[in-house]
N, C-alpha and C positions, 0 to 999 in steps of 0.2 A: 635492505630489500633483496639483495642478491642471495643472502642466506635463506630468506624465506622462500624465494623463488626456486632455489635448488632443492629445498626440502619439499616443496610442492611436487616437483618432478619425481624425487625419490619416493615420496609417499604413494604416488600413483603407480609407479613401477612395481612397488610391493603389492598393491591391490591387484594390478593386472596379472602379476605372476601367480597370485593365489588361485585364479581360475584357469590359467594355462598349464600349470603343473600337472593337473589331473589328466591332461591330454598328451603327456609325455613329450612336450615341446621343450625348447631351449629355455634357459633361466632368464633372470632379470637382465634387461638391456642387451640380450643377444641379437634380437631382431627388431627392425623397424616395422611399423604397420602390422602388428600382431593381429589386428582385427580381420585381416584378410584370411585368416585360418578358419573363420566362423562361417558356416553355411548360411546364406541369406534367406532362403525360401523354405516354407513349411513342407512342401511336397518332398523335396530331397532329404530334409532333416528327419522326416518320419521314416524314411527308408534307410536309416543308418548312414546318412551322408553319402549315398551312392548315386552321384549325379553325372558322372563324366559321359555316360552313354544315354542319359535320360532326356530324350527329345520331347517328352510329354509335359515337362515343366515349362512355364513361361519365363523362367529365369535361366534357361539353358546357356545363355551367353556368359553367365558367371562361371559355369562349370566347364564348358567346352565350346568355343566359338564355332567349331565346324558343324555343330548341330543346327545352326541357323538356316542352312540351305537344305535341310532334310525335313522341315516342318510341312504339314499339310495345310497350314493356315497362312494367308497372305499378310494379315496384320495381327500384332499382339501388343497389348498394353498390360502392365502389371505393377503392383505395389505391395510392399510387405513391411511389417513391423516386427522387431525382435526385442523381447524383454530378456536381456542377458543377466548374468549374475551380478550381485552387488549394485543393482540399479543402473547398469550400463544399458543404454537404449540405442536402437538403430532403425533407420528408415531406408528402404531400398526401392528404386523405381527403374523401370526398363521399358523400352519400346523397340519393336523390331518389325522388319518388312522383308518379305520374300518375293522374288520375281524371276522371270525368265526372259531372255532376249530371243524373239522369233522362234519360240519353241525349243530353244537350246537347254542345256543343263541349268538347274536352278542356281540362283544367287541368294544370299541373305545378308542383311545388315541390321545392326542394332546399336542403340546407345543406352547407357545406364549411369546411375549415380547412387552412391550409398553415403549416408551421413551418420556418424556416431557421436554420441554425447554422454558425458558423465560429469556431474558436479560432486564435489567432496570437500570435507573440512581440511584445511591446511594447518600445519603446526610448524613451529620453529624447532631447532635442534634440541631444545630442552622440553619439548612436549607441550608448550603453551599454544593456545589457539592463535592462529594468524590469519583469520578470515576464511573466505570460501575460495576454492580453486575449481577449475574445470578443465576437462579434456575434450578436444574436438578432433574428428578425423573425417576424411573424405576420400572416396574412391570413385573416379568418374572416367569414362572412356567410350570408345567406339569399337565395334567389332565388324569384321567382314568375312564372309564365307562363300565358297564356290564349290559346286559339285563337279570336279574335274572329270569324273565318270558318273554315269547314272546312279551308281550305288556307293561312290566313294567321294567324300568331301574333305576339304581343307579349310581351316579358319585361323584368323589371327586377331588379337585384340591389342590395341594401344590405349594406355590409361595413364592418368596422373594421380598420384597418391600424395596426401598431405596429412599432417597431424600436428597438434600444438597443445601445450600446457600453459596455463596462466592463472592469474588471480582475477576473480570477478570484481567488477566495480572500477576497472581501469580501462580507459579507451586507448591508451598509447600502446603501439605494438612492441615497445621496449619492455613491457611487462609480460610478454609472452615468449616462450621458447618454442620454435616451430621448425619444421623441415618439410620439404616436398621434393619429389623426384618422379621421373617417368618410369614406366614399367610395361611389360607386354606378356601376353599369353599366346600359346599356339596349340592347335589341336587337329585331330583327324577323326573321322567317323566312317564306318563301313556297314552298310546294310547287307548282311550275309545272305547266302542262298537259303538258309534256314528261315522259315516263315517267322516274321515279327522279331527276329533277333538282330540287334545292333551291337557291334563292338567298336570301342573308341578309346582314345588316349589323349592326354593333354599335359602340357608343361606350363605351369602357372607361376606368376609373380617373379618374372625374370627382370633383373635390373641391377644397377650399380649400387655401391655402398653410399650411405648418406651420413652426415654428422648431425646428431641431435644433441644440442648443447655441446658438451665436450666429448660425448660418446659416439664413436663411429659404429654404425649398425648396418646390418644386411637385411634384405627382404626375405620373407619366409618362402623361398622357392621350393616347389614340390612337383613331383611327377605322379600322374594318375593313369590308371588303365582299368577298363571294366567292360561290362556287357549288360544289356537289358533285353527282355523278351516277354512273351505272353504264352499262356497255355490254357487249355479248356475254353477256347474261344476268347471272348473279350472279358471274361469274368475274373481271371487271375493274371497278375503281372509280377515280374521279379526283376531285381537289379542287383548287381555285384560290382564292387570297386576295390582295387588295391592302391595304396598310396605309400610313397616314400619321399622323405624330404631331405634337405641339405644336412640336417643334424643326424642323419642315418636312422631316424625313427621310421617305423613301418606300421601300417595299419590295414585292416581289412574290414569293410563294411558291406552290408547288403540288406535287402528287405523284400517283403511281399505285399502286394496290394490285392484286395478282394472287393469286387463290386457285386453285392447281393441283388441289386436292382439298378436300373439306369439312374444316373444322377447322384449316386452315393458310393463312396469308396472308403474302405477301412484299410489302414496301413500299419505295418509293424516292421521294425528293423533292429539291427544290432551293429555296433561298431566297437572294435577292440580298443580304440583310444579312450572310450568311456568306461572300460571295464576296470574299475578300481576296487579297493578293499571294501568300500562302503556303498558302491553303486554298481549295477549289473551290466551296464553297457547297452541297455535296451532303449529303443525309441518307438514312438507311436504317433498316430495322427489320423485325421479325417479329411475327406474331400467332398464338397457339395457342388454340383453342376446344374445350371439351368440355362438352356440354350447356349448363348455365347459367353455367359458369365460363370466364373469359378471362384469358390471360396475354400481355402485350405487352412488347416491349423495343425500344429504339432506340439508334442510334449516330450521333453527329455529330462528324466530325473537324474540328479547328480548327488544323491545322498545328502550328507550334512551341508554341502555347498548350496543346496537349494535345487531349483528346477528352472528349465528354460522353456518359454512359450514363444511360438511364432505364429503370426497370422498373415495370410497372403490373399490378395484379390486380383483377378485378372479378367480381361476381355479379349476375345480373339474372333477373327472373321476370316 
C-alpha cells in the first residue's frame, strides 16, 4: 500500500509539473501549494494576470487586500470556475464589505475560499494500474483593509492552505498524504493625483516551510507591483503588473479593456510567463454587466498543452 501511495504522489507531481514548467516556475516538489500561482478570476486572467492594482474585479482580495477599502460598492459577492489543464478544476468564492466609521476613512473586509480537485489513474512502480487517486487543495482566509489616508490604503490577509493526495475508495485518513499551514499576504494601494490611475504593490503567499510526505517544501512567495487606469472617458482601461518570485523568476503582464457600449467589455492581454515556443503569451476575455450583476469569461491558449477557460459571476451593491 505504501508503494502505491508514494507512486500516486509521484505521478501527480509529474502531472502538475507539466503545466507549471511553461510558466518558468520551480520544478517538481520545489513548492507546496503550487495552485496559488494560478489567477482565480476571469477579469484579471484576460488582462494578462495584471490584478495587483485592479479594484474593478470582485476578486481583488486575492490579488491585493488593500483594494478592499478603495471600492465604490458596499457589498460584493462573487464565484468563479476554472477549467485548468489536464482536467484540474477549481471553484473560487468571495464576499466583501466596505464601510466607514462616522464619515472617517473607509475600511474593507472580505472572506474567500478556493477548492481544487483532480482525479487520476494511479500506477505502481512497474506501471500496472493501481486504482484511482485524487488531489485536493483548499485556500481559505480573511482580509482586512483600511485607508489610512483618503488616497492610500493598507491591507493584510490571513489564510489557511491545505492539500492532500490519496486513493479513492478509502475512508481512512491513513490512506492520504496531506499537509496544511497558515500563510499571509500584505498590500498597499494609492489613488494617484492623475485621474483614474491607481498604483499598488503586494507581497503574497508568505509562510513557513511544510513537510509533504517526506519532502520539505516552501510556499510560492512572490512580490507584485503595478498600475491601472482609464483613458478616453470610461471606454478604455489599461493595467500593468510586474512580478518576481522566490525562485528569481520575473514576469510582466498587462492588458487593455474596451467597452463599445454600456454593459459589455472586450479584454485582451499579454503575459511573458505564457510566452513559450508553441504559444504566444496572449490572453483574452469578455465581460457582460446588467445592473448589479456581472458575468466574465476568459480564454488563455497554451499551444499543445491545451487552453484554460475561466467563468466568473458576481453581484455588487
